[in-house]
C-alpha positions, 0 to 999 in steps of 0.5 A: 515455527513459520506459518499463519499462527493458527495452530498457536492461537484461538479466540479462546486462548489466554495467551499468544505464543512467543514470536513475531506476529506480522498483523495486517490492519487493513487499508485505512479504517481500523474497522477493517481489521479482523477480530483475530487481528485484533485478538492477537494484537491485544495479546502481544506483550509489545506492538509496533506499527510499521510506519514507512511502507504505508500509513494510516490516516491520522484519525485512524492512527489516533484510535489505534490504541483504543483498538489494540493497546499501546504501540510504538512506531518503527521506521525503516532502519528499525525494521530493516536492522531488526535486531531489537525487534527480534530479540523481543520476539525470542521471549514474548509475543510481539506484533508488527502492525502493517497497514494493508497486508504484511507480506506485500513488502520485501522488507517483511519477507526478509523478516520471515528468513531472519526468524527462520534463521535465528529460530524465532516463531513467525506468524502472519495475520493477513489483512485487506489491501488497498490493491484489492480494493482499488481493482473491486471498486474500479469496476474493471476486470481483475484479469486485465490488470498488468504489472503494478507500478509505484511512481516514486518522488524525484531525489534530487536530479534522480528520477527513474523512467522505468515506471512509465515504461512498464505502464506503457508495456502494460497498455501495449499488452492490453492491460490495465495499470494500478499506479501506486503513489509514493509516500516519502519525498526523502527516500530514506524511510526515517521520517514520518511519510508525506503522501504523493498528490495526484498533481505530483504524480501527473507532473512526474510522469511527464518528466519521465516522458521528457527524459525517456528515449525510444517510443515513450509517449509525448508528455503532453499526450500523458495528460490526455490519458484516461485514468481513475483516481482512488482516494482514501480506500477503505475509509469513510472518505473513500472516493473513485472518480475518472476522467483524463489525467489532466482533470485528475491532477487538479483534485486537491482533496483526500489523503492517500491516493492511487491511479488506475490507467486502463488500456482500452475497455472490453464488455462493460468496462467502458460503462463502469468507467463513464459512471465514475466520470468527474462532473463537468 
């Protein structure tokens, strides 16, 4: 059965149905988990934390067992080749805990397809995402956001320039860009991730500009772009500040970061940006 699992589980049920349960645990603070997410996770016979598309802050990871019960981390190979995970889900309820919302990653959509093909129950409990928080906390209008972009780490000499091109395309269309920062310098998804810091992200955008052809902005101009830095969304350390990318690149506090790169302002957006300005 494919679905949210609502027909199989209520708050008064003593048992959770067999199958794979993808459970969103929110963006950073486990207090953002819904009570339904907590109850289903506690009712599963096995719990795994998906550990490579997103990460919990260390303090929240330390709390996880007290909230849902014992768990084990799964990295990329175990999620993309999920034979062991699916074998367990054939005979009992298995939770795959996902930071944010479970179905934002193509890997998790592939799990749904595998479950359907193999006749394994599949259920999704959505979670609050850092993406939604970022747009809300920015004070910018949600309808003015274009395609979301991720800045990847450079692996050896390889560095794609498409993220910068997508940012420029959004800007040319008058659309803001939410820019997520990569988590894994190796690109392999086998080790515990190390989140990219703001200075690295700005430097990578500059390198993309140097490698790009055509109408790409000058790398020096990129540091003068206006932006917002959103750090540790959904946690007690949450912080949203605005300034030039050069100013934001020098911030070294915080754990998980994202940028918003606005493409001009409309209505009250400029006031929202200025209220978040870094102090001079």
